[in-house]
N, C-alpha and C positions, 0 to 999 in steps of 0.2 A: 093106762097108768097102773103102776104097781102100788099096792098098798105099802110096802116097806118103804117105797120112794117118798110117798107123801108123809110118813111118820118121820122119816129122816129131814124132810124139808122143814117141816113144823120145828122139830129139834133145832135144826141149823139157824132158821131165821130167828126164832125167840131167843135161841142161845146167844146169838151174835149182838142182839140188841141189848140183852142183858150185860153182856160183856162191855159193850160202850158205855153203859151207864155205871157200871162199875168203875170203868176207867176214867170217866168224869169225877166221879166221887173221889177216887184216890189223887187225882191230880188238883182238885178244887175241894178240900177238906172243909173250908169254912163257907162255902157258897152253896145255899139251897140243898142240902144234903136230905132233908126230910121230904122235899117235893120229889127228888129224884127217887128216893127209896120207895115213896109211894107209887111211883111208875113201874119200878121192878117188881114191887107187889102185885100190881095189874097185870104186868107181863106174865107173872107165873100163872095167875088165874086164867088167863086167855090160853097159855099153853095147856093147862089142866084140861079145860073145857075142850079145846080142839082134840086133844087126844083122847077124851071120852067119847068125842062125837065119831072119830075114826073107829076106835076099838068097840064100841056098842053101836055100830051102824044098823040100819033095819035089815031085815033078813035079805029083802029083794033090793039092796042099795045098789044102784048102777053107777054109770059113769058120771052121770048128771050130779049125783048127790056128792061123789069124791071132788068132782070140779068145783061145786059148791063150797066145800070145805076149804079148798085151796084158794079160791077167791076171798073167803072169809079171813083167811090167814093173812093174804096180804092187805086187805083193807083194814082189819084190826092194827096190823103192824104199822101201816101208813098213819093211822090215828095216834098210836104210841110215838111214833116219831114226831109227829106236830107237838105232841104233850111234852116231850123231852126239849124240842126246840123252844117252846115257849119258857119252860122252867129254866133253861140255860140262859137264855136272852133276857129273863126278868132279873138277873143277879147283876 
């Protein structure tokens, strides 16, 4: 796995999630905007943490380290999707 691909995957997946949140806010400006905005802030924090983990990897980081980052990306994104689903359905 290429380091450049991991960085692009993180950017793509988190970026698409943020775009979905922004689309919801644009289409529903009167429904739970604060809750969705908080989820966007959390997504940005996750993005920054994951990019830091990739950019400041241990000196002898191997394939398992980067596979762990990839798994963390998908797990955290899944949790964010659950939060977004709860926020949207509560309105």
